[in-house]
C-alpha positions as CSV (number, residue, x, y, z in Angstrom):
1,X,-35.2,47.8,-206.1
2,X,-35.0,51.0,-204.1
3,X,-38.1,49.9,-202.5
4,X,-36.4,46.2,-201.6
5,X,-33.5,48.4,-200.4
6,X,-35.8,50.9,-198.4
7,X,-37.4,48.0,-196.6
8,X,-34.2,46.7,-195.8
9,X,-32.9,49.7,-194.2
10,X,-36.6,49.9,-192.0
11,X,-36.4,46.2,-191.0
12,X,-32.8,46.9,-189.6
13,X,-33.9,50.4,-188.0
14,X,-34.9,48.8,-184.8
15,X,-31.9,46.8,-184.7
16,X,-29.6,49.8,-184.9
17,X,-31.9,51.6,-182.0
18,X,-31.2,48.5,-179.5
19,X,-27.3,48.9,-180.5
20,X,-27.5,52.6,-180.1
21,X,-29.7,52.5,-176.7
22,X,-27.2,49.6,-175.4
23,X,-24.1,51.8,-176.5
24,X,-25.8,55.1,-174.7
25,X,-26.2,53.3,-171.3
26,X,-23.0,51.5,-171.3
27,X,-21.2,55.0,-172.1
28,X,-23.5,56.7,-169.5
29,X,-22.7,54.3,-166.8
30,X,-19.1,54.7,-167.2
31,X,-18.7,58.1,-167.4
32,X,-20.7,58.6,-163.7
33,X,-19.2,55.5,-162.3
34,X,-15.2,55.5,-161.1
35,X,-13.6,52.0,-160.1
36,X,-11.3,52.3,-157.3
37,X,-8.5,50.8,-159.4
38,X,-9.0,53.7,-161.8
39,X,-6.6,56.0,-160.5
40,X,-3.4,54.1,-159.6
41,X,-4.1,52.5,-163.3
42,X,-3.6,56.4,-164.7
43,X,-0.5,57.2,-162.6
44,X,0.9,53.9,-163.4
45,X,0.1,54.6,-167.1
46,X,2.0,58.1,-166.9
47,X,5.0,56.4,-165.3
48,X,5.4,53.7,-167.8
49,X,5.3,56.7,-170.8
50,X,7.6,59.1,-168.9
51,X,9.8,56.6,-167.2
52,X,9.7,53.0,-168.4
53,X,7.9,50.0,-166.0
54,X,9.3,49.9,-162.4
55,X,11.0,47.0,-161.2
56,X,9.1,47.3,-157.7
57,X,6.1,49.1,-156.5
58,X,6.1,52.8,-156.6
59,X,3.3,53.8,-154.7
60,X,3.0,52.2,-151.4
61,X,5.3,52.8,-148.0
62,X,4.7,49.3,-146.7
63,X,5.8,47.0,-149.7
64,X,8.0,49.2,-151.6
65,X,10.7,46.6,-152.5
66,X,7.9,44.0,-153.8
67,X,8.6,43.1,-157.6
68,X,5.2,44.7,-158.7
69,X,3.4,43.2,-161.7
70,X,1.1,45.0,-163.9
71,X,-0.9,42.3,-165.6
72,X,-2.8,44.7,-167.5
73,X,0.5,46.8,-168.0
74,X,-0.5,48.1,-171.9
75,X,-4.3,49.0,-170.7
76,X,-2.4,51.6,-168.0
77,X,-0.8,53.2,-170.7
78,X,-3.7,53.1,-172.8
79,X,-6.0,54.7,-170.4
80,X,-3.7,57.4,-169.6
81,X,-3.0,58.2,-172.9
82,X,-6.3,58.6,-173.6
83,X,-7.1,60.2,-170.5
84,X,-4.4,62.7,-171.2
85,X,-5.9,63.7,-174.7
86,X,-9.3,62.8,-174.8
87,X,-10.5,62.8,-170.8
88,X,-12.5,60.6,-169.1
89,X,-15.6,60.4,-171.5
90,X,-13.0,59.3,-174.3
91,X,-12.4,56.3,-172.1
92,X,-16.3,55.8,-171.5
93,X,-16.6,55.5,-175.3
94,X,-13.3,53.0,-175.4
95,X,-14.7,50.8,-172.8
96,X,-18.4,50.7,-174.1
97,X,-17.2,50.2,-177.5
98,X,-15.4,46.8,-176.1
99,X,-18.1,45.7,-174.4
100,X,-20.7,46.1,-176.9
101,X,-18.2,44.5,-179.5
102,X,-17.9,41.5,-177.0
103,X,-21.4,41.1,-176.9
104,X,-21.8,41.4,-180.6
105,X,-19.0,38.7,-181.3
106,X,-21.3,36.3,-179.1
107,X,-24.2,36.4,-181.4
108,X,-22.2,35.2,-184.1
109,X,-21.2,32.2,-181.7
110,X,-24.7,30.9,-182.3
111,X,-25.4,32.6,-185.6
112,X,-29.1,33.0,-186.9
113,X,-31.7,31.0,-184.9
114,X,-34.3,28.8,-186.2
115,X,-36.8,30.5,-184.4
116,X,-37.7,32.6,-187.4
117,X,-40.5,32.8,-190.3
118,X,-43.1,30.2,-189.2
119,X,-42.6,30.3,-185.7
120,X,-42.6,34.1,-185.2
121,X,-44.9,35.1,-187.5
122,X,-47.3,35.4,-184.5
123,X,-44.7,36.1,-182.1
124,X,-45.1,39.7,-181.1
125,X,-47.2,42.3,-179.0
126,X,-50.3,44.3,-180.2
127,X,-49.5,47.9,-178.7
128,X,-52.1,50.3,-178.5
129,X,-51.9,53.6,-176.8
130,X,-53.4,56.9,-176.7
131,X,-50.3,58.3,-178.3
132,X,-49.6,56.0,-181.2
133,X,-51.3,54.4,-183.6
134,X,-52.0,51.0,-182.9
135,X,-49.4,48.3,-184.4
136,X,-48.2,45.1,-183.9
137,X,-44.6,44.5,-182.8
138,X,-43.1,41.9,-184.4
139,X,-40.2,39.5,-182.8
140,X,-38.1,39.0,-185.8
141,X,-34.5,38.0,-186.6
142,X,-34.8,40.6,-189.6
143,X,-35.4,43.5,-187.2
144,X,-34.1,42.5,-183.6
145,X,-31.1,40.4,-184.9
146,X,-29.5,39.0,-182.1
147,X,-31.5,40.9,-179.6
148,X,-34.5,38.4,-180.5
149,X,-32.4,35.8,-178.5
150,X,-33.9,36.3,-174.6
151,X,-30.6,35.0,-173.5
152,X,-28.6,38.0,-175.1
153,X,-31.0,40.1,-173.2
154,X,-30.2,38.7,-169.7
155,X,-26.5,38.4,-170.7
156,X,-26.3,42.2,-171.7
157,X,-28.0,42.8,-168.2
158,X,-25.0,41.1,-166.5
159,X,-22.7,42.6,-168.6
160,X,-24.2,46.1,-167.7
161,X,-24.0,45.3,-164.1
162,X,-20.0,44.7,-164.0
163,X,-19.5,47.5,-166.3
164,X,-17.3,50.3,-165.9
165,X,-13.5,51.8,-167.0
166,X,-12.1,48.9,-165.9
167,X,-9.1,46.7,-167.6
168,X,-11.1,43.4,-167.2
169,X,-13.6,44.6,-169.7
170,X,-11.0,43.9,-172.6
171,X,-11.2,40.3,-171.6
172,X,-14.9,40.0,-172.1
173,X,-14.2,40.8,-176.1
174,X,-11.1,38.4,-176.0
175,X,-13.0,35.6,-174.7
176,X,-15.9,36.2,-177.0
177,X,-13.3,36.3,-179.8
178,X,-12.5,33.3,-178.8
179,X,-15.5,31.0,-178.1
180,X,-16.4,32.5,-181.8
181,X,-13.2,30.8,-183.3
182,X,-13.9,27.6,-181.0
183,X,-17.6,27.1,-181.1
184,X,-18.4,28.6,-184.7
185,X,-15.7,27.7,-186.9
186,X,-15.0,24.2,-185.0
187,X,-11.2,25.0,-185.3
188,X,-11.0,25.4,-188.8
189,X,-8.6,27.8,-190.9
190,X,-9.5,30.4,-188.0
191,X,-7.5,28.3,-185.5
192,X,-4.3,29.9,-186.7
193,X,-5.5,33.0,-185.6
194,X,-5.2,31.7,-181.7
195,X,-1.4,32.1,-181.3
196,X,-1.6,36.1,-182.2
197,X,-4.3,36.5,-180.0
198,X,-2.9,35.1,-177.0
199,X,0.1,37.0,-177.6
200,X,-2.1,40.3,-177.4
201,X,-4.3,39.0,-174.7
202,X,-1.4,38.2,-172.6
203,X,-0.3,41.9,-172.8
204,X,-3.6,43.3,-172.2
205,X,-5.1,41.5,-169.2
206,X,-4.3,38.6,-166.8
207,X,-7.4,36.8,-167.6
208,X,-5.4,34.9,-170.4
209,X,-4.5,32.3,-168.5
210,X,-8.8,31.4,-168.3
211,X,-8.5,31.9,-172.2
212,X,-6.1,29.2,-172.1
213,X,-7.7,27.0,-170.0
214,X,-10.9,27.5,-171.8
215,X,-8.5,26.6,-175.2
216,X,-7.5,23.1,-173.2
217,X,-10.8,22.0,-172.2
218,X,-12.1,22.4,-175.0
219,X,-9.1,20.4,-176.9
220,X,-9.1,17.6,-174.3
221,X,-12.6,17.2,-174.4
222,X,-12.9,17.4,-178.2
223,X,-10.0,14.5,-178.4
224,X,-12.2,12.4,-175.9
225,X,-15.4,12.9,-178.0
226,X,-13.6,12.4,-181.9
227,X,-11.4,9.8,-180.4
228,X,-8.5,12.0,-182.4
229,X,-5.0,13.3,-181.3
230,X,-5.5,16.5,-182.8
231,X,-2.2,17.0,-183.0
232,X,-2.1,20.6,-185.0
233,X,-4.6,22.0,-182.6
234,X,-2.2,20.7,-179.7
235,X,0.7,22.4,-181.1
236,X,-1.2,25.8,-181.4
237,X,-2.2,25.9,-177.7
238,X,1.7,25.3,-177.0
239,X,2.6,27.9,-179.4
240,X,0.0,30.3,-177.7
241,X,1.5,29.3,-173.9
242,X,4.9,30.1,-175.6
243,X,4.0,33.7,-176.9
244,X,2.4,34.5,-173.6
245,X,6.0,34.9,-172.0
246,X,6.6,37.6,-174.7
247,X,5.8,40.7,-172.6
248,X,7.9,42.9,-170.3
249,X,7.6,40.7,-167.1
250,X,8.2,37.6,-168.9
251,X,7.0,34.8,-166.5
252,X,6.0,37.0,-164.0
253,X,2.9,37.6,-165.9
254,X,2.0,33.8,-165.3
255,X,2.8,34.4,-161.5
256,X,0.9,37.5,-160.7
257,X,-2.2,35.6,-162.7
258,X,-2.2,32.5,-160.8
259,X,-1.8,34.4,-157.5
260,X,-5.2,36.1,-157.9
261,X,-6.9,33.0,-159.2
262,X,-5.5,30.5,-156.5
263,X,-5.9,33.1,-153.3
264,X,-8.9,31.9,-151.5
265,X,-8.6,34.8,-149.2
266,X,-10.1,36.6,-152.0
267,X,-13.4,35.2,-152.1
268,X,-14.1,36.4,-148.5
269,X,-12.4,39.5,-148.2
270,X,-13.2,41.4,-151.7
271,X,-16.7,42.1,-152.7
272,X,-15.9,41.3,-156.2
273,X,-14.3,38.1,-155.8
274,X,-17.0,36.6,-153.6
275,X,-19.0,33.8,-154.6
276,X,-21.8,34.7,-156.8
277,X,-24.6,33.2,-154.4
278,X,-24.0,36.3,-152.2
279,X,-24.6,38.4,-155.1
280,X,-29.1,38.9,-154.9
281,X,-29.4,39.7,-158.3
282,X,-32.4,39.3,-160.6
283,X,-30.8,39.0,-164.1
284,X,-28.1,36.7,-162.9
285,X,-30.7,34.5,-160.8
286,X,-33.0,34.5,-163.9
287,X,-30.2,33.6,-166.4
288,X,-28.4,30.8,-164.5
289,X,-32.0,29.2,-163.6
290,X,-33.1,29.2,-167.3
291,X,-29.8,28.7,-168.6
292,X,-29.0,25.5,-166.5
293,X,-32.3,24.1,-166.1
294,X,-32.3,23.8,-170.0
295,X,-29.0,22.6,-170.0
296,X,-29.7,19.5,-167.6
297,X,-32.7,18.6,-170.1
298,X,-30.6,18.8,-173.0
299,X,-27.2,17.9,-171.7
300,X,-26.9,14.6,-173.9
301,X,-27.7,16.5,-177.0
302,X,-24.6,18.8,-176.9
303,X,-20.9,18.2,-177.5
304,X,-19.1,17.1,-175.0
305,X,-16.7,20.1,-175.2
306,X,-19.7,22.6,-174.9
307,X,-20.6,20.4,-171.7
308,X,-17.6,20.7,-170.2
309,X,-16.7,24.3,-170.3
310,X,-20.4,25.4,-169.4
311,X,-20.0,23.1,-166.4
312,X,-16.5,24.7,-165.8
313,X,-17.6,28.3,-165.9
314,X,-20.5,28.0,-163.8
315,X,-18.5,26.7,-161.2
316,X,-16.2,29.5,-161.4
317,X,-19.2,32.1,-161.6
318,X,-20.5,30.4,-158.4
319,X,-17.4,30.5,-156.7
320,X,-16.2,34.1,-157.5
321,X,-18.8,36.6,-158.9
322,X,-16.0,38.6,-160.7
323,X,-16.5,35.4,-163.5
324,X,-19.9,35.8,-164.1
325,X,-19.5,37.8,-167.3
326,X,-17.1,35.3,-168.6
327,X,-20.2,32.2,-167.8
328,X,-22.4,34.5,-169.9
329,X,-20.0,34.3,-172.6
330,X,-20.0,30.3,-172.5
331,X,-23.5,30.3,-171.6
332,X,-25.4,32.3,-174.3
333,X,-24.3,29.9,-177.4
334,X,-25.3,26.9,-175.3
335,X,-28.3,28.2,-174.0
336,X,-29.4,29.2,-177.4
337,X,-28.7,25.9,-178.7
338,X,-30.7,24.2,-175.8
339,X,-34.0,26.5,-176.8
340,X,-33.8,25.1,-180.6
341,X,-33.9,21.7,-179.0
342,X,-36.6,23.0,-176.6
343,X,-38.4,24.1,-180.1
344,X,-37.8,20.5,-181.6
345,X,-39.3,18.9,-179.0
346,X,-42.2,21.4,-178.9
347,X,-43.2,20.8,-182.8
348,X,-44.0,16.8,-182.1
349,X,-46.6,17.9,-179.4
350,X,-49.9,18.8,-180.1
351,X,-50.2,22.6,-180.0
352,X,-46.6,22.3,-178.7
353,X,-45.6,25.0,-181.0
354,X,-48.6,27.6,-179.8
355,X,-47.5,27.0,-176.4
356,X,-43.7,27.6,-177.6
357,X,-44.6,30.8,-178.6
358,X,-45.6,32.0,-175.6
359,X,-43.6,30.6,-173.6
360,X,-40.8,32.5,-175.2
361,X,-42.9,35.8,-176.0
362,X,-43.0,35.6,-172.4
363,X,-39.3,35.3,-171.5
364,X,-38.6,38.1,-173.9
365,X,-40.5,40.6,-172.6
366,X,-39.6,39.4,-169.2
367,X,-35.5,39.7,-169.7
368,X,-36.2,43.0,-171.4
369,X,-37.9,44.0,-168.2
370,X,-35.4,42.6,-165.8
371,X,-33.1,44.8,-168.1
372,X,-34.3,48.2,-167.4
373,X,-34.6,47.3,-163.8
374,X,-31.1,46.1,-163.8
375,X,-30.1,49.5,-165.4
376,X,-31.9,51.4,-162.6
377,X,-29.9,49.7,-159.7
378,X,-26.8,49.8,-161.6
379,X,-27.2,53.5,-162.3
380,X,-27.9,53.6,-158.5
381,X,-24.6,52.0,-158.0
382,X,-22.6,53.7,-160.2
383,X,-23.9,57.2,-159.0
384,X,-22.7,56.2,-155.1
385,X,-19.1,55.0,-156.6
386,X,-18.4,58.2,-158.5
387,X,-16.9,61.4,-157.5
388,X,-18.8,62.7,-154.7
389,X,-20.7,60.3,-152.8
390,X,-17.8,57.6,-152.1
391,X,-14.3,59.0,-152.7
392,X,-13.0,61.5,-150.2
393,X,-12.9,64.6,-152.9
394,X,-12.9,67.4,-150.2
395,X,-10.8,65.6,-147.9
396,X,-8.1,64.9,-150.4
397,X,-8.4,68.7,-151.3
398,X,-7.8,69.7,-147.3
399,X,-4.8,67.1,-147.0
400,X,-3.1,69.0,-150.3
401,X,-3.2,72.0,-148.6
402,X,-2.4,70.8,-145.2
403,X,0.3,68.0,-146.2
404,X,1.5,66.1,-143.6
405,X,5.0,65.1,-142.8
406,X,4.1,61.5,-141.7
407,X,2.2,59.2,-143.9
408,X,-1.6,58.7,-143.8
409,X,-3.3,55.3,-143.3
410,X,-6.8,55.2,-145.8
411,X,-9.4,53.1,-146.0
412,X,-8.4,50.0,-148.9
413,X,-11.0,51.4,-151.3
414,X,-9.5,54.5,-151.3
415,X,-6.1,53.7,-152.3
416,X,-6.1,53.8,-155.9
417,X,-7.6,57.4,-155.5
418,X,-5.3,58.8,-153.3
419,X,-2.5,57.4,-155.5
420,X,-4.0,59.6,-158.4
421,X,-5.1,62.9,-156.6
422,X,-2.5,63.0,-153.8
423,X,0.6,61.5,-155.5
424,X,2.8,63.6,-153.1
425,X,2.3,60.4,-150.4
426,X,2.1,56.9,-151.0
427,X,-0.3,55.0,-149.3
428,X,-0.8,51.9,-146.8
429,X,-2.6,49.6,-149.6
430,X,-4.7,49.7,-152.6
431,X,-6.6,47.4,-154.8
432,X,-3.7,46.0,-156.5
433,X,-2.3,44.2,-153.3
434,X,-4.7,42.1,-151.6
435,X,-2.7,38.6,-153.0
436,X,0.8,40.3,-152.7
437,X,2.6,37.4,-150.5
438,X,6.7,38.8,-150.5
439,X,8.8,35.9,-148.3
440,X,11.7,38.1,-148.0
441,X,11.0,41.8,-147.7
442,X,13.3,44.5,-146.7
443,X,13.7,46.3,-143.3
444,X,10.7,48.6,-143.8
445,X,8.6,46.1,-145.7
446,X,5.8,43.9,-145.0
447,X,5.0,40.0,-146.0
448,X,1.4,41.3,-146.9
449,X,0.3,45.0,-146.4
450,X,-3.3,43.6,-147.1
451,X,-3.4,41.3,-144.3
452,X,-1.9,43.4,-141.8
453,X,-4.3,46.2,-142.9
454,X,-7.4,43.3,-142.1
455,X,-5.6,42.9,-138.7
456,X,-5.4,46.3,-137.9
457,X,-9.4,46.8,-138.5
458,X,-9.8,43.6,-136.7
459,X,-7.7,44.8,-133.6
460,X,-5.7,41.3,-133.8
461,X,-2.5,43.4,-134.3
462,X,-1.9,46.6,-132.3
463,X,-2.3,49.4,-134.5
464,X,-0.1,51.7,-132.3
465,X,2.9,49.3,-133.2
466,X,2.1,49.4,-136.6
467,X,1.5,53.3,-136.9
468,X,4.5,53.5,-135.5
469,X,6.6,51.4,-137.5
470,X,5.8,53.4,-140.7
471,X,5.3,57.2,-138.9
472,X,1.8,57.3,-139.5
473,X,0.8,60.8,-138.5
474,X,-3.0,60.9,-140.3
475,X,-5.9,58.3,-140.6
476,X,-8.3,59.2,-143.0
477,X,-11.6,57.2,-142.8
478,X,-15.2,57.3,-143.9
479,X,-17.5,58.9,-141.8
480,X,-19.0,56.9,-139.4
481,X,-23.0,56.8,-140.3
482,X,-25.9,56.4,-138.1
483,X,-27.3,52.5,-138.0
484,X,-30.0,51.0,-140.0
485,X,-31.6,48.2,-141.5
486,X,-28.7,47.7,-144.1
487,X,-26.5,47.3,-140.4
488,X,-28.8,44.5,-139.4
489,X,-28.6,43.0,-142.9
490,X,-24.7,43.0,-142.8
491,X,-24.4,41.7,-139.3
492,X,-26.8,38.4,-140.3
493,X,-24.5,38.2,-143.4
494,X,-21.4,38.2,-141.3
495,X,-23.2,35.6,-139.4
496,X,-23.4,33.4,-142.2
497,X,-20.1,33.7,-143.2
498,X,-18.7,32.7,-140.4
499,X,-19.6,29.2,-140.8
500,X,-17.0,29.3,-143.7
501,X,-14.3,30.7,-141.9
502,X,-15.5,34.6,-141.7
503,X,-14.2,36.3,-139.0
504,X,-15.9,39.2,-137.2
505,X,-14.6,41.7,-134.9
506,X,-16.2,44.4,-132.3
507,X,-12.9,46.5,-132.4
508,X,-13.5,50.4,-133.5
509,X,-10.3,51.9,-134.8
510,X,-11.8,55.4,-134.9
511,X,-13.1,54.8,-131.4
512,X,-9.3,53.4,-130.5
513,X,-8.0,56.6,-132.1
514,X,-10.4,58.7,-129.9
515,X,-9.2,57.1,-126.8
516,X,-5.6,57.4,-127.4
517,X,-6.0,61.4,-127.9
518,X,-5.9,61.7,-131.8
519,X,-7.5,64.9,-133.0
520,X,-10.4,65.3,-135.4
521,X,-9.2,67.9,-137.7
522,X,-11.4,67.5,-140.4
523,X,-15.0,66.3,-141.4
524,X,-17.3,65.9,-144.1
525,X,-20.3,63.8,-145.7
526,X,-17.7,61.5,-146.8
527,X,-15.1,61.1,-144.7
528,X,-13.3,62.0,-141.4
529,X,-9.4,62.9,-141.0
530,X,-7.6,62.4,-137.3
531,X,-4.1,63.2,-136.4
532,X,-1.8,61.7,-134.2
533,X,-1.2,63.6,-131.0
534,X,2.5,63.7,-131.1
């Protein structure tokens, strides 16, 4: 009995090792990566805790009367509370746990693969090195669990690319839980969990709208397939929709979530919202390529609701890379199912099972290699977007010591950081504002700070008029760098995007400032500060 227990533990050691390794990797990336929205979220949480939720924007001087809705208000509060008690590392632990838990829930959506025992008894790698005793590394469900599935490895790679201390991470967990209920339970008694799930989700993140859309598509296509009314299930959907209005903003949450999803300008102005086709990523190309090929081959064997959700989320991901993790959550169970169909077909062919084993082993090893390659690039990018490499840390210290009387005009990507580190001054624009459209601004406000910001940078509007209107005294900008091959690639990319409406401009704001007599008062490796000659 003791031997059997020990053997079971030994079999699970590799499985636990993979989980620990994955958790450490996610935690490490979260710790070194600083999301551009992190700063304003921390300050917002502080305001909520001390003063309650404000009715208008407290952070900008351009749209201060705008009725701001923080669709992730409870996370802002939670972020601030944990950060004040446990620091940045505490948040890194929490967000890593959410991402890992989401990945774990996905595995329950497809259960134990049929690849076990007879198929996998010879599936593995013979390892013989100078430092280790020769052994056979067996790929088995008992040892690897969900990591036996190479789509999970590729999916983890994509998760890792988008991961950080970000509000959207919780949406991966919520969507994974919803997919588990829809795909695994087939809406048994678990369906009664769905309404409280959406009540919770609507107060955590605006992605609840994608969750409701998922539920609607599933029910509609299931009704078509089964030719049943599914009255109780539709009732649950209606109750779920009504419960999402229980939040501090009531219907405002819906308006905010819908404005971000429906704003087509984001797809060519914000990197995260750009089409996935513009993101040359090995894991994404591999996952979509393999998954879609198997989907096309076995689409007729899938349930209608699985097919519909797969196509919907694939389209969403291709239109906006932000939705790639959600596509992964839908696609992994479907892809594992099609792999099982492929195995069934292989068994019908002479030596097909043997060829399938080689095919699967090759893809598993390739997926593992891709994960490590992806991790290297993700860590490099995270390091660049850390405190010292991307954000104007020293320039902000200078401004704290030499606080200007007038306003500061800075880069869009630095807005959240300035709200956090220079709270004495409000910002022109930050990461909350791309979709803000204000039809009835007050005398001092803009209809869209983000649009005006882009018009200033492109030279479409005279920056002097905008700066004079808001008494801008200082411009905080990234230090100009020498042109390199990356600039050539950027120029070619802009030429390609111009076909789809992207507008290029030769206007240079810093050159215009120098020509108008603005004085450079500070410069370091990251940022420069220009002061008005007035």
